[in-house]
C-alpha positions in Angstrom: -0.1 19.9 45.8 -3.5 18.3 46.4 -2.8 14.7 45.7 -6.5 13.9 45.5 -6.8 15.9 42.2 -5.1 13.1 40.3 -8.0 10.8 41.1 -10.7 10.8 38.4 -14.3 10.8 39.8 -16.8 9.6 37.2 -20.5 9.2 38.0 -21.7 5.7 37.1 -25.2 4.6 37.8 -26.0 5.2 41.5 -22.3 5.5 42.5 -18.9 6.6 41.2 -15.8 5.1 39.7 -12.6 6.4 41.1 -9.2 5.9 39.4 -6.3 7.5 37.7 -5.8 8.2 34.0 -2.2 6.9 34.0 -3.0 3.5 35.5 -5.5 0.7 35.1 -6.5 0.8 38.8 -10.2 1.7 39.3 -12.7 1.1 42.0 -16.4 1.4 42.2 -17.7 3.3 45.3 -21.1 4.4 46.5 -22.3 7.9 46.1 -20.9 9.0 49.5 -17.4 7.8 48.5 -17.5 9.9 45.3 -18.7 12.9 47.3 -15.9 12.5 49.8 -13.3 12.5 47.0 -14.8 15.6 45.4 -14.7 17.5 48.8 -11.0 16.4 49.2 -10.2 17.7 45.7 -11.8 21.0 46.6 -9.2 21.3 49.4 -11.4 20.6 52.5 -9.6 19.2 55.5 -10.2 15.5 56.3 -11.9 16.3 59.6 -14.3 18.7 57.8 -14.9 16.1 55.0 -15.6 13.4 57.7 -18.2 15.7 59.4 -19.9 16.5 56.0 -19.9 12.8 55.1 -21.4 11.8 58.5 -24.1 14.4 58.1 -24.9 13.2 54.6 -24.9 9.5 55.5 -26.6 9.9 58.9 -23.8 8.0 60.6 -20.1 8.3 61.3 -17.9 7.9 58.2 -14.3 6.8 58.6 -12.6 8.8 55.8 -9.1 7.7 56.8 -10.1 4.1 56.4 -11.6 4.9 53.0 -8.4 6.6 51.9 -6.4 3.7 53.1 -8.5 1.4 51.0 -7.9 3.6 47.9 -4.2 3.5 48.6 -4.3 -0.3 48.8 -6.1 -0.4 45.5 -3.5 1.8 43.9 -5.8 4.7 43.2 -3.9 7.2 45.4 -0.4 5.9 44.5 1.6 8.4 42.4 3.6 7.0 39.5 4.6 7.6 35.9 3.1 5.8 33.0 5.7 3.7 31.1 3.7 4.3 27.9 3.8 8.1 28.2 5.9 10.2 25.9 8.7 12.5 27.0 6.2 15.4 27.5 4.0 13.2 29.8 1.3 12.8 27.2 0.1 9.3 26.1 2.1 7.9 23.1 0.3 8.8 19.9 -2.0 11.5 21.3 -1.2 14.0 18.5 -1.7 11.4 15.8 -4.9 10.2 17.5 -6.3 13.7 17.4 -5.7 13.8 13.7 -7.1 10.3 12.9 -10.0 10.4 15.3 -10.7 14.1 15.5 -13.7 15.7 13.7 -12.0 16.0 10.3 -10.4 12.6 10.5 -13.7 11.0 11.5 -15.5 12.7 8.6 -12.9 11.4 6.1 -13.0 7.9 7.4 -16.8 7.8 7.4 -16.9 9.2 3.8 -14.4 6.5 2.7 -16.5 3.8 4.3 -19.7 5.1 2.8 -18.2 5.3 -0.7 -16.7 1.9 -0.4 -20.0 0.4 0.7 -21.7 2.0 -2.4 -19.1 0.4 -4.6 -19.6 -3.0 -3.1 -23.4 -2.7 -3.6 -23.1 -1.5 -7.2 -20.3 -3.8 -8.3 -20.9 -7.4 -7.2 -17.6 -8.6 -8.6 -15.8 -6.6 -5.8 -17.7 -8.4 -3.0 -15.6 -10.8 -1.0 -16.1 -14.5 -1.3 -14.7 -17.5 0.5 -12.2 -17.9 -2.4 -10.5 -14.7 -1.1 -9.4 -16.6 2.0 -7.3 -18.8 -0.4 -5.3 -16.2 -2.5 -2.8 -18.6 -4.1 -2.8 -22.1 -5.6 -0.2 -23.4 -3.1 -2.1 -24.3 0.1 0.8 -23.5 2.5 1.5 -20.1 0.8 -2.2 -19.2 1.0 -2.4 -20.2 4.7 0.7 -18.3 5.7 -0.4 -15.2 3.8 -3.8 -15.1 5.3 -2.3 -15.7 8.8 0.2 -12.9 8.3 -2.4 -10.5 6.9 -4.8 -11.4 9.8 -2.1 -10.7 12.4 -1.1 -7.4 10.7 -4.7 -6.2 10.5 -5.3 -7.2 14.1 -2.4 -5.0 15.2 -3.8 -2.1 13.2 -7.2 -2.8 14.8 -5.7 -2.6 18.3 -3.6 0.4 17.4 -6.8 2.2 16.4 -8.1 1.5 19.9 -4.9 2.9 21.4 -5.0 6.1 19.3 -8.7 6.6 20.1 -7.8 6.5 23.8 -4.7 8.6 23.4 -6.7 11.3 21.7 -8.6 11.7 25.0 -5.4 11.7 27.1 -5.5 8.0 28.1 -2.8 5.4 27.8 -3.8 2.0 26.5 -1.4 -0.9 26.3 -1.3 -3.4 23.4 -0.3 -6.9 24.4 0.1 -10.2 22.5 -1.3 -13.5 23.5 -2.1 -16.9 22.1 -5.4 -18.5 21.1 -4.5 -22.1 20.5 -1.8 -22.0 17.8 -2.5 -18.4 16.7 -1.0 -15.2 18.0 -3.6 -12.5 18.8 -3.3 -8.8 19.8 -5.4 -7.1 22.5 -5.6 -3.6 24.0 -6.2 -2.8 27.7 -8.8 -0.1 27.7 -9.4 -0.1 31.4 -8.5 3.6 31.5 -11.8 4.4 29.9 -13.4 4.3 33.3 -11.7 7.7 33.9 -14.0 9.2 31.2 -17.7 10.0 31.2 -19.8 7.4 29.5 -20.4 9.3 26.3 -16.6 9.7 25.7 -16.0 5.9 25.9 -17.7 5.1 22.6 -15.0 6.3 20.1 -12.1 4.3 21.6 -14.2 1.2 21.7 -15.4 1.6 18.1 -12.1 2.8 16.7 -10.9 -0.8 15.9 -14.0 -1.6 13.9 -13.9 1.7 12.1 -10.3 1.0 11.1 -11.4 -2.4 9.6 -14.2 -0.7 7.6 -11.9 2.1 6.4 -9.1 -0.2 5.3 -11.5 -2.5 3.5 -13.1 0.5 1.7 -9.6 1.9 0.7 -8.6 -1.5 -0.7 -11.8 -1.6 -2.7 -10.9 1.8 -4.2 -7.4 0.5 -5.1 -9.0 -2.4 -7.0 -11.3 0.0 -8.9 -8.7 2.7 -9.6 -5.8 0.5 -10.7 -7.8 -2.6 -11.9 -5.8 -4.9 -14.1 -2.5 -3.0 -13.5 -2.3 -4.5 -10.0 -1.4 -8.0 -11.3 -2.8 -11.3 -10.2 -0.8 -11.5 -6.9 -1.5 -8.0 -5.7 -5.2 -8.4 -6.6 -5.4 -11.7 -4.7 -3.8 -10.1 -1.6 -6.1 -7.0 -1.9 -9.2 -9.2 -2.0 -7.9 -11.2 1.0 -7.5 -8.0 2.9 -11.1 -7.0 2.2 -12.3 -10.5 3.2 -10.3 -10.5 6.5 -11.6 -7.1 7.5 -15.2 -8.0 6.7 -14.7 -11.2 8.7 -13.3 -9.2 11.6 -16.4 -7.0 11.7 -18.7 -10.0 11.7 -16.6 -11.5 14.5 -16.8 -8.3 16.5 -20.6 -8.1 16.1 -21.0 -11.4 17.8 -22.5 -9.9 21.0 -22.8 -13.4 22.6 -19.0 -13.1 23.1 -17.1 -10.4 24.9 -16.2 -8.4 21.7 -16.0 -4.7 20.9 -19.8 -4.6 20.3 -20.3 -6.2 23.7 -18.1 -3.5 25.3 -20.1 -0.8 23.5 -23.3 -2.4 24.8 -21.9 -2.2 28.3 -21.4 1.5 27.9 -24.9 2.0 26.4 -26.6 0.0 29.2 -24.5 1.4 32.0 -24.5 -2.1 33.5 -21.4 -3.7 35.1 -23.1 -7.1 35.5 -24.5 -7.5 32.0 -22.8 -10.9 31.3 -23.7 -12.5 34.7 -27.2 -11.0 34.7 -27.9 -12.3 31.3 -27.0 -15.8 32.4 -29.1 -15.5 35.5 -32.2 -14.4 33.5 -31.6 -17.3 31.1 -31.6 -19.8 33.9 -34.6 -18.2 35.5 -36.4 -18.4 32.1 -35.9 -22.2 32.0 -36.7 -22.4 35.8 -33.1 -23.4 36.7 -31.9 -20.3 38.7 -29.3 -20.8 41.4 -29.5 -18.9 44.7 -26.8 -16.5 43.4 -28.9 -15.9 40.2 -31.9 -15.0 42.3 -29.9 -12.7 44.5 -28.3 -10.9 41.5 -31.7 -10.4 39.8 -33.3 -9.1 43.0 -30.4 -6.6 43.6 -30.3 -5.3 40.0 -31.9 -2.1 38.9 -34.9 -2.3 36.6 -32.9 -0.7 33.8 -30.1 -3.3 34.1 -32.6 -6.2 33.9 -34.2 -4.6 30.8 -30.8 -4.4 29.1 -29.9 -7.9 30.1 -33.1 -9.2 28.5 -32.3 -7.3 25.3 -28.8 -8.8 25.4 -30.3 -12.3 25.9 -32.6 -11.7 22.9 -29.5 -10.9 20.7 -28.1 -14.3 21.4 -30.1 -16.3 18.9 -29.5 -13.9 15.9 -25.9 -13.6 17.0 -25.3 -17.3 17.0 -27.2 -17.6 13.7 -25.0 -15.0 12.0 -21.9 -16.7 13.3 -23.0 -20.1 12.0 -23.9 -18.5 8.6 -20.6 -16.8 8.3 -18.7 -20.0 9.3 -20.6 -22.2 6.8 -20.7 -19.6 4.0 -17.1 -18.4 4.2 -14.7 -20.0 6.8 -15.7 -23.6 6.4 -15.8 -23.5 2.6 -12.4 -21.8 2.5 -11.0 -24.4 4.9 -12.3 -27.3 2.8 -10.9 -25.7 -0.3 -7.4 -25.6 1.2 -7.7 -29.1 2.5 -8.6 -30.4 -1.0 -5.7 -28.5 -2.5 -3.3 -29.8 0.2 -4.5 -33.4 -0.2 -4.2 -33.2 -4.0 -0.6 -31.9 -3.7 0.2 -34.5 -1.1 -1.0 -37.4 -3.1 0.1 -36.3 -6.5 3.6 -34.8 -5.8 5.3 -37.8 -4.3 8.2 -37.0 -1.9 8.9 -33.3 -2.7 8.9 -29.8 -1.2 5.4 -29.4 -2.5 4.2 -32.4 -0.7 6.0 -31.3 2.5 4.3 -27.9 2.3 0.9 -29.5 1.7 1.4 -31.7 4.8 2.3 -28.7 7.0 -0.8 -26.9 5.6 -3.0 -29.8 6.5 -1.6 -29.9 10.1 -2.1 -26.2 10.5 -5.7 -26.5 9.5 -6.9 -29.8 10.7 -5.5 -29.7 14.3 -6.8 -26.2 15.3 -10.2 -26.8 13.5 -10.7 -30.1 15.2 -9.9 -28.8 18.6 -12.1 -25.8 18.1 -15.1 -27.9 17.0 -14.5 -30.3 19.9 -14.5 -27.4 22.3 -17.7 -26.0 20.8 -19.4 -29.4 21.0 -18.3 -29.9 24.6 -19.7 -26.4 25.6 -23.0 -27.3 23.9 -23.2 -30.5 25.8 -22.5 -28.7 29.0 -25.2 -26.2 28.4 -27.7 -29.0 27.7 -26.7 -30.9 30.8 -27.1 -27.8 33.0 -30.6 -27.2 31.5 -31.7 -30.7 32.1 -30.4 -30.8 35.7 -33.1 -30.6 38.4 -33.4 -27.2 40.1 
Protein backbone atom coordinates (compact mmCIF):
# COMPACT_ATOMS: atom_id res chain seq x y z
CA UNK A 1 0.00 0.00 0.00
CA UNK A 2 1.28 3.46 -0.92
CA UNK A 3 1.59 5.18 2.46
CA UNK A 4 1.94 8.57 0.82
CA UNK A 5 -1.67 8.50 -0.35
CA UNK A 6 -2.83 9.13 3.22
CA UNK A 7 -1.21 12.57 3.06
CA UNK A 8 -3.44 15.41 1.94
CA UNK A 9 -1.86 17.86 -0.50
CA UNK A 10 -3.71 21.17 -0.64
CA UNK A 11 -2.58 24.14 -2.68
CA UNK A 12 -2.27 27.23 -0.51
CA UNK A 13 -0.96 30.48 -1.97
CA UNK A 14 2.46 29.88 -3.53
CA UNK A 15 2.97 26.56 -1.72
CA UNK A 16 1.15 23.54 -0.33
CA UNK A 17 -0.16 22.33 3.02
CA UNK A 18 0.52 18.66 3.74
CA UNK A 19 -1.26 16.72 6.45
CA UNK A 20 -3.62 13.90 7.31
CA UNK A 21 -7.39 14.05 7.71
CA UNK A 22 -7.31 11.91 10.85
CA UNK A 23 -4.90 14.13 12.77
CA UNK A 24 -4.18 17.77 13.55
CA UNK A 25 -0.64 17.60 12.13
CA UNK A 26 -0.11 19.87 9.12
CA UNK A 27 2.95 21.51 7.62
CA UNK A 28 3.35 24.24 5.03
CA UNK A 29 5.88 23.45 2.29
CA UNK A 30 7.04 25.26 -0.86
CA UNK A 31 5.73 24.27 -4.26
CA UNK A 32 8.51 21.75 -4.85
CA UNK A 33 7.57 19.93 -1.62
CA UNK A 34 3.96 19.55 -2.71
CA UNK A 35 5.05 18.30 -6.14
CA UNK A 36 7.36 15.73 -4.54
CA UNK A 37 4.46 14.35 -2.49
CA UNK A 38 2.20 14.22 -5.55
CA UNK A 39 4.82 12.22 -7.48
CA UNK A 40 5.21 9.83 -4.55
CA UNK A 41 1.44 9.36 -4.39
CA UNK A 42 1.47 8.46 -8.09
CA UNK A 43 3.85 5.60 -7.28
CA UNK A 44 7.14 6.97 -8.61
CA UNK A 45 10.26 5.58 -6.88
CA UNK A 46 12.13 7.92 -4.56
CA UNK A 47 15.19 8.06 -6.84
CA UNK A 48 13.00 9.03 -9.76
CA UNK A 49 11.23 11.67 -7.64
CA UNK A 50 14.59 13.08 -6.52
CA UNK A 51 15.72 13.36 -10.14
CA UNK A 52 12.47 15.09 -11.17
CA UNK A 53 12.64 17.46 -8.20
CA UNK A 54 16.29 18.33 -8.93
CA UNK A 55 15.44 19.09 -12.52
CA UNK A 56 12.51 21.28 -11.46
CA UNK A 57 14.46 23.10 -8.74
CA UNK A 58 17.69 23.44 -10.67
CA UNK A 59 19.66 21.86 -7.83
CA UNK A 60 19.85 18.60 -5.87
CA UNK A 61 16.83 17.88 -3.67
CA UNK A 62 17.21 15.54 -0.69
CA UNK A 63 13.86 13.72 -0.81
CA UNK A 64 14.79 11.33 2.02
CA UNK A 65 15.51 14.26 4.34
CA UNK A 66 12.21 15.85 3.32
CA UNK A 67 10.33 12.64 4.15
CA UNK A 68 12.14 12.37 7.49
CA UNK A 69 11.01 15.91 8.32
CA UNK A 70 7.42 14.95 7.53
CA UNK A 71 7.72 11.88 9.75
CA UNK A 72 9.06 14.00 12.60
CA UNK A 73 6.08 16.33 12.15
CA UNK A 74 3.67 13.38 12.32
CA UNK A 75 2.39 13.80 8.79
CA UNK A 76 3.59 10.36 7.63
CA UNK A 77 2.77 8.51 10.87
CA UNK A 78 -0.13 6.08 10.56
CA UNK A 79 -2.66 5.96 13.37
CA UNK A 80 -6.31 5.66 14.16
CA UNK A 81 -8.46 8.61 15.16
CA UNK A 82 -9.89 8.20 18.67
CA UNK A 83 -12.91 10.20 17.53
CA UNK A 84 -13.77 7.91 14.64
CA UNK A 85 -16.75 5.62 14.71
CA UNK A 86 -16.57 1.83 14.41
CA UNK A 87 -16.70 2.09 10.60
CA UNK A 88 -13.72 4.48 10.53
CA UNK A 89 -15.86 7.50 9.72
CA UNK A 90 -15.79 10.66 11.84
CA UNK A 91 -18.36 10.62 14.61
CA UNK A 92 -21.56 12.34 13.46
CA UNK A 93 -20.80 12.25 9.74
CA UNK A 94 -24.25 10.96 8.74
CA UNK A 95 -26.04 13.49 10.93
CA UNK A 96 -23.75 16.23 9.67
CA UNK A 97 -24.71 15.41 6.10
CA UNK A 98 -28.37 15.79 7.04
CA UNK A 99 -28.03 19.03 9.00
CA UNK A 100 -25.50 20.73 6.73
CA UNK A 101 -26.33 19.09 3.43
CA UNK A 102 -28.17 21.05 0.70
CA UNK A 103 -31.64 20.31 2.11
CA UNK A 104 -30.62 20.97 5.71
CA UNK A 105 -28.97 24.25 4.77
CA UNK A 106 -32.05 25.41 2.87
CA UNK A 107 -34.27 24.62 5.86
CA UNK A 108 -31.99 26.46 8.28
CA UNK A 109 -31.65 29.50 6.04
CA UNK A 110 -35.44 29.62 5.55
CA UNK A 111 -35.95 29.48 9.34
CA UNK A 112 -33.41 32.27 9.89
CA UNK A 113 -34.99 34.44 7.19
CA UNK A 114 -38.52 33.94 8.54
CA UNK A 115 -37.37 34.61 12.11
CA UNK A 116 -35.65 37.82 11.00
CA UNK A 117 -38.84 38.99 9.34
CA UNK A 118 -40.78 38.35 12.55
CA UNK A 119 -38.30 40.36 14.59
CA UNK A 120 -38.55 43.26 12.15
CA UNK A 121 -42.36 43.25 12.01
CA UNK A 122 -42.98 42.62 15.71
CA UNK A 123 -40.83 44.86 17.95
CA UNK A 124 -42.09 43.20 21.13
CA UNK A 125 -40.19 40.04 20.15
CA UNK A 126 -36.85 41.80 19.89
CA UNK A 127 -34.37 41.03 22.67
CA UNK A 128 -33.57 43.65 25.30
CA UNK A 129 -31.11 43.73 28.17
CA UNK A 130 -33.95 42.70 30.53
CA UNK A 131 -33.85 39.26 28.86
CA UNK A 132 -30.46 38.65 30.44
CA UNK A 133 -32.28 38.81 33.80
CA UNK A 134 -35.17 36.34 33.39
CA UNK A 135 -36.19 36.10 37.06
CA UNK A 136 -36.68 38.40 40.03
CA UNK A 137 -34.17 36.46 42.13
CA UNK A 138 -30.67 37.66 41.16
CA UNK A 139 -28.86 34.37 41.80
CA UNK A 140 -31.52 32.36 39.92
CA UNK A 141 -31.21 34.74 36.96
CA UNK A 142 -27.45 34.57 36.97
CA UNK A 143 -27.25 30.77 37.21
CA UNK A 144 -29.94 30.35 34.54
CA UNK A 145 -28.17 32.57 32.03
CA UNK A 146 -24.84 30.88 32.79
CA UNK A 147 -26.35 27.42 32.25
CA UNK A 148 -28.11 28.50 29.07
CA UNK A 149 -24.93 30.16 27.78
CA UNK A 150 -22.87 27.03 28.38
CA UNK A 151 -25.51 24.78 26.77
CA UNK A 152 -25.78 27.00 23.70
CA UNK A 153 -21.99 27.21 23.49
CA UNK A 154 -21.81 23.40 23.37
CA UNK A 155 -24.42 23.37 20.58
CA UNK A 156 -22.40 26.03 18.74
CA UNK A 157 -19.24 23.90 18.94
CA UNK A 158 -21.19 20.75 18.06
CA UNK A 159 -22.32 22.50 14.87
CA UNK A 160 -18.66 23.11 13.98
CA UNK A 161 -17.96 19.42 14.61
CA UNK A 162 -20.87 18.24 12.45
CA UNK A 163 -19.93 20.64 9.66
CA UNK A 164 -16.43 19.14 9.63
CA UNK A 165 -17.70 15.55 9.98
CA UNK A 166 -19.91 16.04 6.91
CA UNK A 167 -16.70 16.51 4.92
CA UNK A 168 -15.00 13.48 6.45
CA UNK A 169 -12.96 15.35 9.08
CA UNK A 170 -12.77 14.73 12.81
CA UNK A 171 -12.91 17.78 15.08
CA UNK A 172 -12.44 17.59 18.83
CA UNK A 173 -14.50 19.61 21.29
CA UNK A 174 -12.70 20.54 24.49
CA UNK A 175 -13.62 22.55 27.54
CA UNK A 176 -11.55 25.28 29.08
CA UNK A 177 -11.87 28.17 31.46
CA UNK A 178 -11.99 31.91 30.94
CA UNK A 179 -11.61 33.41 34.39
CA UNK A 180 -14.51 31.85 36.39
CA UNK A 181 -16.48 30.68 33.36
CA UNK A 182 -16.35 27.34 31.54
CA UNK A 183 -16.09 27.62 27.76
CA UNK A 184 -16.22 25.11 24.92
CA UNK A 185 -13.98 25.16 21.86
CA UNK A 186 -13.52 23.03 18.74
CA UNK A 187 -10.20 22.15 17.13
CA UNK A 188 -10.74 22.63 13.38
CA UNK A 189 -7.10 22.22 12.39
CA UNK A 190 -8.17 19.39 10.09
CA UNK A 191 -9.69 21.94 7.71
CA UNK A 192 -6.20 22.39 6.28
CA UNK A 193 -6.82 19.06 4.54
CA UNK A 194 -9.58 20.66 2.47
CA UNK A 195 -9.49 23.08 -0.46
CA UNK A 196 -10.14 26.63 0.66
CA UNK A 197 -13.72 26.83 -0.64
CA UNK A 198 -14.76 23.81 1.47
CA UNK A 199 -13.56 25.34 4.74
CA UNK A 200 -16.29 27.99 4.94
CA UNK A 201 -19.20 25.82 6.06
CA UNK A 202 -17.52 24.19 9.10
CA UNK A 203 -16.32 27.62 10.23
CA UNK A 204 -19.73 29.26 9.78
CA UNK A 205 -21.74 26.31 11.15
CA UNK A 206 -21.62 27.56 14.75
CA UNK A 207 -23.00 30.99 13.92
CA UNK A 208 -25.66 29.45 11.68
CA UNK A 209 -26.77 27.28 14.61
CA UNK A 210 -27.06 30.42 16.81
CA UNK A 211 -29.24 32.12 14.21
CA UNK A 212 -31.42 29.06 13.61
CA UNK A 213 -32.02 28.42 17.33
CA UNK A 214 -32.88 32.07 17.95
CA UNK A 215 -35.33 32.04 15.03
CA UNK A 216 -36.95 28.78 16.19
CA UNK A 217 -37.46 30.18 19.70
CA UNK A 218 -39.04 33.30 18.20
CA UNK A 219 -41.47 31.02 16.35
CA UNK A 220 -42.28 29.23 19.60
CA UNK A 221 -43.15 32.55 21.21
CA UNK A 222 -45.41 33.48 18.29
CA UNK A 223 -47.14 30.12 17.94
CA UNK A 224 -47.78 29.35 21.61
CA UNK A 225 -47.81 32.86 23.00
CA UNK A 226 -49.43 33.16 26.42
CA UNK A 227 -49.74 29.40 26.85
CA UNK A 228 -46.01 29.19 27.53
CA UNK A 229 -46.30 30.76 30.95
CA UNK A 230 -44.13 33.44 32.48
CA UNK A 231 -41.17 31.19 33.32
CA UNK A 232 -40.96 29.53 29.89
CA UNK A 233 -41.36 32.88 28.16
CA UNK A 234 -38.55 34.39 30.22
CA UNK A 235 -36.26 31.47 29.39
CA UNK A 236 -37.20 31.65 25.70
CA UNK A 237 -36.38 35.35 25.55
CA UNK A 238 -33.07 34.69 27.35
CA UNK A 239 -32.19 32.05 24.73
CA UNK A 240 -32.81 34.56 21.93
CA UNK A 241 -30.76 37.24 23.69
CA UNK A 242 -27.82 34.89 24.36
CA UNK A 243 -27.75 33.71 20.74
CA UNK A 244 -27.85 37.27 19.43
CA UNK A 245 -25.06 38.19 21.83
CA UNK A 246 -23.03 35.23 20.57
CA UNK A 247 -23.36 36.42 16.98
CA UNK A 248 -22.26 39.92 17.98
CA UNK A 249 -19.28 38.45 19.82
CA UNK A 250 -18.29 36.26 16.86
CA UNK A 251 -18.44 39.25 14.51
CA UNK A 252 -15.78 41.06 16.56
CA UNK A 253 -13.06 40.61 13.95
CA UNK A 254 -10.51 42.37 16.15
CA UNK A 255 -10.48 39.13 18.16
CA UNK A 256 -9.73 35.64 16.89
CA UNK A 257 -13.37 34.64 16.42
CA UNK A 258 -15.24 32.59 13.83
CA UNK A 259 -15.50 35.64 11.58
CA UNK A 260 -11.75 36.11 11.87
CA UNK A 261 -11.21 32.47 10.82
CA UNK A 262 -13.50 33.00 7.83
CA UNK A 263 -11.57 36.14 6.92
CA UNK A 264 -8.37 34.06 7.00
CA UNK A 265 -9.87 31.66 4.48
CA UNK A 266 -11.11 34.46 2.23
CA UNK A 267 -7.77 36.28 2.26
CA UNK A 268 -5.64 33.14 1.98
CA UNK A 269 -3.23 34.72 4.47
CA UNK A 270 -1.52 32.82 7.27
CA UNK A 271 0.03 35.97 8.78
CA UNK A 272 -3.06 38.20 8.87
CA UNK A 273 -2.91 38.90 12.62
CA UNK A 274 0.82 39.65 12.71
CA UNK A 275 0.76 41.57 9.42
CA UNK A 276 -2.09 43.73 10.64
CA UNK A 277 -0.08 44.69 13.70
CA UNK A 278 3.00 45.41 11.60
CA UNK A 279 1.04 47.70 9.30
CA UNK A 280 -0.53 49.49 12.27
CA UNK A 281 2.90 50.18 13.78
CA UNK A 282 4.19 51.27 10.39
CA UNK A 283 1.25 53.66 10.10
CA UNK A 284 2.22 55.43 13.33
CA UNK A 285 5.90 55.20 12.36
CA UNK A 286 6.77 52.74 15.11
CA UNK A 287 7.66 49.58 13.13
CA UNK A 288 10.12 47.07 14.57
CA UNK A 289 12.75 45.35 12.41
CA UNK A 290 10.57 42.22 12.44
CA UNK A 291 7.58 44.30 11.25
CA UNK A 292 9.57 45.70 8.34
CA UNK A 293 10.81 42.24 7.37
CA UNK A 294 7.30 40.77 7.54
CA UNK A 295 5.86 43.53 5.35
CA UNK A 296 8.68 43.26 2.85
CA UNK A 297 8.28 39.47 2.53
CA UNK A 298 4.48 39.51 2.25
CA UNK A 299 2.61 39.30 -1.01
CA UNK A 300 0.72 42.34 -2.27
CA UNK A 301 -2.60 40.53 -1.78
CA UNK A 302 -1.74 39.70 1.84
CA UNK A 303 -0.91 43.34 2.55
CA UNK A 304 -4.18 44.46 0.95
CA UNK A 305 -6.21 42.08 3.13
CA UNK A 306 -4.27 43.08 6.24
CA UNK A 307 -5.13 46.72 5.54
CA UNK A 308 -8.80 45.77 5.16
CA UNK A 309 -8.60 43.90 8.45
CA UNK A 310 -7.02 46.91 10.10
CA UNK A 311 -9.85 49.14 8.83
CA UNK A 312 -12.38 46.77 10.44
CA UNK A 313 -10.86 47.39 13.86
CA UNK A 314 -12.58 50.69 14.64
CA UNK A 315 -16.13 49.64 13.68
CA UNK A 316 -15.54 46.31 15.43
CA UNK A 317 -14.52 47.99 18.64
CA UNK A 318 -17.40 50.48 18.33
CA UNK A 319 -19.90 47.64 17.90
CA UNK A 320 -18.49 45.79 20.91
CA UNK A 321 -18.66 48.92 23.07
CA UNK A 322 -22.22 49.62 21.89
CA UNK A 323 -23.37 46.09 22.72
CA UNK A 324 -21.67 46.18 26.10
CA UNK A 325 -23.25 49.51 27.05
CA UNK A 326 -26.64 48.77 25.49
CA UNK A 327 -27.10 45.22 26.79
CA UNK A 328 -24.41 43.62 28.94
CA UNK A 329 -23.65 46.53 31.27
CA UNK A 330 -27.31 47.45 31.79
CA UNK A 331 -28.19 43.83 32.58
CA UNK A 332 -25.24 43.62 34.97
CA UNK A 333 -26.28 46.80 36.77
CA UNK A 334 -29.85 45.54 37.02
CA UNK A 335 -28.73 42.30 38.70
CA UNK A 336 -26.43 44.26 41.03
CA UNK A 337 -29.33 46.52 42.08
CA UNK A 338 -31.59 43.51 42.64
CA UNK A 339 -28.92 41.72 44.65
CA UNK A 340 -28.12 44.81 46.73
CA UNK A 341 -31.78 45.39 47.52
CA UNK A 342 -32.20 41.75 48.56
CA UNK A 343 -29.04 41.89 50.64
CA UNK A 344 -29.99 45.05 52.52
CA UNK A 345 -33.68 44.34 52.98
CA UNK A 346 -33.78 40.61 53.78
CA UNK A 347 -31.59 40.50 56.85
CA UNK A 348 -29.84 37.21 57.57
CA UNK A 349 -31.70 34.79 55.32
CA UNK A 350 -31.25 32.42 52.35
CA UNK A 351 -32.39 35.26 50.09
CA UNK A 352 -29.62 37.52 51.38
CA UNK A 353 -27.06 34.72 51.04
CA UNK A 354 -28.10 34.14 47.41
CA UNK A 355 -27.85 37.85 46.73
CA UNK A 356 -24.34 37.94 48.21
CA UNK A 357 -23.22 35.04 45.99
CA UNK A 358 -24.74 36.76 42.95
CA UNK A 359 -22.84 39.95 43.74
CA UNK A 360 -19.57 38.06 44.02
CA UNK A 361 -20.18 36.20 40.74
CA UNK A 362 -20.77 39.50 38.97
CA UNK A 363 -18.51 42.04 40.59
CA UNK A 364 -15.29 39.99 40.71
CA UNK A 365 -15.19 38.82 37.05
CA UNK A 366 -16.43 42.20 35.78
CA UNK A 367 -13.81 44.09 37.77
CA UNK A 368 -10.99 41.83 36.62
CA UNK A 369 -12.19 42.05 33.02
CA UNK A 370 -12.38 45.84 33.06
CA UNK A 371 -8.99 46.04 34.75
CA UNK A 372 -7.49 43.81 32.05
CA UNK A 373 -9.03 45.91 29.28
CA UNK A 374 -7.71 49.12 30.86
CA UNK A 375 -4.24 47.62 31.26
CA UNK A 376 -4.20 46.55 27.60
CA UNK A 377 -5.26 50.03 26.54
CA UNK A 378 -2.49 51.63 28.58
CA UNK A 379 0.05 49.20 27.09
CA UNK A 380 -1.05 50.14 23.56
CA UNK A 381 -0.70 53.84 24.32
CA UNK A 382 2.75 53.32 25.83
CA UNK A 383 3.95 51.38 22.80
CA UNK A 384 2.62 54.11 20.51
CA UNK A 385 4.40 56.84 22.49
CA UNK A 386 7.71 54.95 22.67
CA UNK A 387 10.42 56.37 20.36
CA UNK A 388 11.09 54.24 17.30
